C-alpha positions as CSV (number, residue, x, y, z in Angstrom):
1,X,17.4,-11.3,-6.2
2,X,16.4,-9.3,-9.2
3,X,16.5,-5.5,-8.5
4,X,16.1,-4.5,-12.1
5,X,13.3,-6.1,-14.0
6,X,14.6,-5.0,-17.4
7,X,16.4,-2.3,-19.2
8,X,15.4,-0.6,-22.5
9,X,18.2,1.6,-23.7
10,X,18.6,4.3,-21.0
11,X,15.3,3.3,-19.4
12,X,15.7,1.1,-16.3
13,X,12.6,-0.6,-14.8
14,X,13.2,-1.6,-11.2
15,X,11.3,-4.7,-9.9
16,X,10.4,-2.8,-6.7
17,X,8.8,0.0,-8.7
18,X,6.9,-2.6,-10.9
19,X,5.5,-4.4,-7.9
20,X,4.4,-1.1,-6.3
21,X,2.6,-0.2,-9.4
22,X,0.9,-3.5,-9.6
23,X,0.0,-3.2,-5.9
24,X,-1.6,0.2,-6.6
25,X,-3.5,-1.2,-9.5
26,X,-4.8,-4.1,-7.4
27,X,-5.8,-1.9,-4.7
28,X,-8.0,0.1,-7.1
29,X,-9.4,-3.2,-8.6
30,X,-10.2,-4.7,-5.2
31,X,-11.7,-1.5,-3.7
32,X,-13.9,-0.8,-6.7
33,X,-15.2,-4.4,-6.5
34,X,-15.9,-4.1,-2.8
35,X,-17.8,-0.8,-3.4
36,X,-20.2,-2.5,-5.8
37,X,-20.8,-5.2,-3.3
38,X,-21.4,-2.6,-0.6
39,X,-23.7,-0.6,-2.9
40,X,-21.4,2.3,-3.0
41,X,-20.2,4.3,-6.1
42,X,-17.0,2.7,-7.4
43,X,-15.8,6.0,-9.0
44,X,-16.0,7.8,-5.7
45,X,-13.8,5.1,-4.1
46,X,-11.4,5.1,-7.0
47,X,-11.0,9.0,-6.6
48,X,-10.4,8.3,-3.0
49,X,-7.7,5.8,-3.5
50,X,-5.8,8.1,-5.8
51,X,-5.3,10.6,-3.0
52,X,-4.6,7.8,-0.5
53,X,-1.9,6.3,-2.6
54,X,-0.1,9.7,-3.3
55,X,-0.1,10.5,0.4
56,X,0.6,7.0,1.4
57,X,3.8,7.0,-0.7
58,X,4.8,10.5,0.7
59,X,4.2,9.2,4.3
60,X,6.1,5.9,3.7
61,X,9.0,7.8,2.3
62,X,9.2,10.3,4.9
63,X,9.0,7.7,7.7
64,X,11.9,5.8,6.0
65,X,13.9,9.0,5.6
66,X,13.3,9.9,9.2
67,X,14.6,6.5,10.4
68,X,17.7,6.8,8.3
69,X,18.1,10.6,8.6
70,X,21.9,10.7,9.1
71,X,22.4,8.9,5.7
72,X,20.0,11.0,3.8
73,X,21.5,14.3,5.1
74,X,24.7,13.2,3.3
75,X,22.8,12.0,0.2
76,X,19.7,14.3,-0.2
77,X,19.1,13.5,-3.8
78,X,18.4,9.8,-2.8
79,X,15.2,10.9,-1.1
80,X,13.2,11.0,-4.2
81,X,14.4,7.6,-5.5
82,X,11.3,5.7,-4.2
83,X,11.4,3.3,-7.1
84,X,14.6,1.7,-5.8
85,X,13.0,0.8,-2.5
86,X,12.8,2.5,0.9
87,X,9.1,2.9,1.7
88,X,8.0,2.1,5.4
89,X,4.5,0.7,5.6
90,X,3.5,2.4,8.7
91,X,4.4,5.8,7.4
92,X,2.3,5.0,4.3
93,X,-0.5,3.7,6.5
94,X,-0.5,6.9,8.5
95,X,-0.2,9.1,5.4
96,X,-2.9,7.3,3.5
97,X,-5.3,7.2,6.5
98,X,-5.0,11.0,6.9
99,X,-5.8,11.5,3.3
100,X,-8.8,9.1,3.6
101,X,-10.2,11.0,6.6
102,X,-9.9,14.3,4.9
103,X,-11.3,13.1,1.6
104,X,-14.2,11.0,3.0
105,X,-15.3,13.9,5.2
106,X,-15.1,16.4,2.5
107,X,-17.1,14.3,0.2
108,X,-19.8,13.5,2.8
109,X,-19.3,9.8,2.5
110,X,-20.2,7.3,5.2
111,X,-16.9,7.2,7.1
112,X,-16.5,3.7,8.6
113,X,-18.3,2.1,5.8
114,X,-16.0,3.6,3.2
115,X,-12.9,2.7,5.3
116,X,-14.2,-1.0,5.5
117,X,-14.5,-1.0,1.7
118,X,-10.9,0.0,1.4
119,X,-9.6,-2.4,4.0
120,X,-9.2,-5.7,1.9
121,X,-6.9,-3.8,-0.5
122,X,-4.4,-3.1,2.3
123,X,-3.0,-6.5,3.0
124,X,-3.1,-7.6,-0.6
125,X,-1.3,-4.5,-1.8
126,X,1.2,-5.0,1.1
127,X,1.7,-8.6,0.0
128,X,2.6,-7.4,-3.5
129,X,4.9,-4.7,-2.0
130,X,6.8,-7.1,0.1
131,X,7.5,-9.2,-3.1
132,X,9.1,-6.1,-4.5
133,X,11.2,-5.6,-1.3
134,X,12.4,-9.2,-1.7
135,X,13.6,-8.5,-5.2
136,X,15.2,-5.2,-4.2
137,X,16.8,-6.6,-1.1
138,X,15.4,-4.0,1.2
139,X,13.8,-5.0,4.5
140,X,16.1,-8.0,4.7
141,X,16.4,-10.5,7.5
142,X,19.0,-11.5,10.0
143,X,21.7,-13.9,9.2
144,X,20.7,-17.6,9.7
145,X,21.6,-21.2,8.6
146,X,18.0,-22.5,8.1
147,X,17.3,-24.6,4.9
148,X,15.1,-21.8,3.5
149,X,17.7,-19.0,4.0
150,X,18.2,-16.7,1.0
151,X,21.4,-15.4,-0.3
152,X,21.6,-12.1,-2.3
153,X,24.3,-12.0,-5.0
154,X,23.3,-9.1,-7.3
155,X,25.5,-6.1,-6.7
156,X,22.5,-3.8,-7.0
157,X,20.7,-5.5,-4.1
158,X,20.2,-3.5,-0.9
159,X,20.8,-6.6,1.2
160,X,24.2,-7.8,2.4
161,X,25.7,-9.9,-0.4
162,X,26.6,-13.7,-0.3
163,X,25.2,-14.1,3.2
164,X,22.4,-16.4,4.2
165,X,19.5,-14.4,5.6
166,X,16.0,-14.9,6.9
167,X,13.6,-14.2,3.9
168,X,11.7,-11.7,6.1
169,X,10.1,-10.1,3.1
170,X,8.5,-13.5,2.2
171,X,7.5,-14.0,5.8
172,X,5.6,-10.8,5.8
173,X,4.2,-11.3,2.2
174,X,2.8,-14.7,3.2
175,X,1.3,-13.3,6.4
176,X,-0.3,-10.4,4.5
177,X,-1.8,-12.8,2.0
178,X,-3.2,-15.0,4.8
179,X,-4.6,-11.8,6.4
180,X,-6.3,-10.9,3.1
181,X,-7.9,-14.3,2.8
182,X,-9.2,-14.0,6.5
183,X,-10.6,-10.5,5.8
184,X,-12.3,-11.6,2.7
185,X,-13.8,-14.5,4.5
186,X,-15.3,-12.5,7.4
187,X,-16.1,-9.2,5.8
188,X,-19.8,-9.9,5.3
189,X,-20.1,-11.2,8.9
190,X,-19.2,-8.0,10.7
191,X,-21.7,-6.5,13.2
192,X,-20.8,-2.8,12.8
193,X,-19.0,-0.5,10.5
194,X,-15.3,-0.1,11.3
195,X,-14.9,-3.5,12.6
196,X,-13.1,-4.8,9.6
197,X,-10.7,-2.0,9.6
198,X,-9.7,-2.0,13.2
199,X,-9.7,-5.8,13.3
200,X,-7.1,-5.5,10.4
201,X,-5.2,-2.9,12.4
202,X,-4.9,-5.1,15.5
203,X,-4.0,-8.3,13.5
204,X,-1.3,-6.6,11.4
205,X,0.2,-4.8,14.5
206,X,0.6,-8.3,16.0
207,X,2.0,-9.8,12.9
208,X,4.5,-6.9,12.3
209,X,5.7,-6.9,15.9
210,X,6.6,-10.6,15.7
211,X,8.2,-10.4,12.3
212,X,10.5,-7.5,13.3
213,X,12.5,-9.9,15.4
214,X,13.7,-11.5,12.1
215,X,14.6,-8.3,10.4
216,X,18.4,-7.5,10.1
217,X,18.2,-4.1,8.3
218,X,18.7,-0.7,9.9
219,X,15.3,0.3,11.5
220,X,16.1,3.3,13.6
221,X,16.5,3.8,17.4
222,X,15.0,1.1,19.7
223,X,13.0,2.2,22.8
224,X,12.6,-0.4,25.5
225,X,13.8,-3.1,23.2
226,X,11.3,-2.2,20.5
227,X,12.0,-1.0,17.0
228,X,10.2,2.1,15.6
229,X,7.8,-0.3,13.7
230,X,7.1,-2.3,16.9
231,X,6.5,0.9,18.8
232,X,3.9,2.0,16.2
233,X,2.4,-1.4,15.9
234,X,1.9,-1.8,19.7
235,X,0.4,1.7,19.8
236,X,-2.0,0.9,17.0
237,X,-2.9,-2.5,18.5
238,X,-4.0,-0.7,21.7
239,X,-5.9,2.0,19.7
240,X,-7.5,-0.7,17.6
241,X,-8.8,-2.6,20.6
242,X,-10.2,0.6,22.1
243,X,-12.0,1.5,18.8
244,X,-13.4,-2.0,18.5
245,X,-14.8,-1.5,21.9
246,X,-16.1,1.9,21.3
247,X,-17.8,1.1,18.0
248,X,-19.3,-2.1,19.3
249,X,-20.8,-0.2,22.2
250,X,-22.3,2.5,19.9
251,X,-23.7,-0.2,17.6
252,X,-25.3,-2.0,20.6
253,X,-26.6,1.3,22.0
254,X,-28.1,2.1,18.5
255,X,-29.8,-1.3,18.3
256,X,-31.4,-0.8,21.6
257,X,-32.5,2.7,20.8
258,X,-33.9,1.7,17.4
259,X,-35.3,-1.5,18.6
């Protein structure tokens, strides 16, 4: 599509990088707004997001490098060029979650409450990130002859050129936008802290596992017919269901004890 947003002399602004910057900005805006609604300090949440974003990018890049290790061994300089594309969401999710756990514990914040505050920003930021992927041509789909197939023609695109492909980036962008709407609709109806986050984990795990079947890019070694992203997705779905059960049980027990 449009890998380069614009050029100003020697300065090149990549569309992917611009959308990622916008995603980070919106994550900050949404999370600070949610913090006010929950009666939490928005500045503490903003400080938390900074570290989550930094480690999220590191984790996303390391996951991508690991999946494509043989290529990066031959082109090590390319590892740092995150603005051109090549971030794996699950790597970012794991890196960001690790940073969140560390920072929330260290600051003595209410853990699951803080995680729930951050949750709506995840699918919305991901929605914007996938629009960046679409413009860069990464995370492209399999070939198809459907009426809505997309054809990349820009020589800087990461997708195969002049070939009709599934717009897998747009599939996921749309799914994440719908998931964001769902989360915003139910966030005030949860029965216990952590329910919003783990519900998101399960829902996205299902979405991603299904959409992986439309992907045509290199995604690493398959195990039992599952791509690395599907393996992580299935694992997180199981963990999510277990955590929902555990937190629900604890909430009910607490109600009985305090009742």
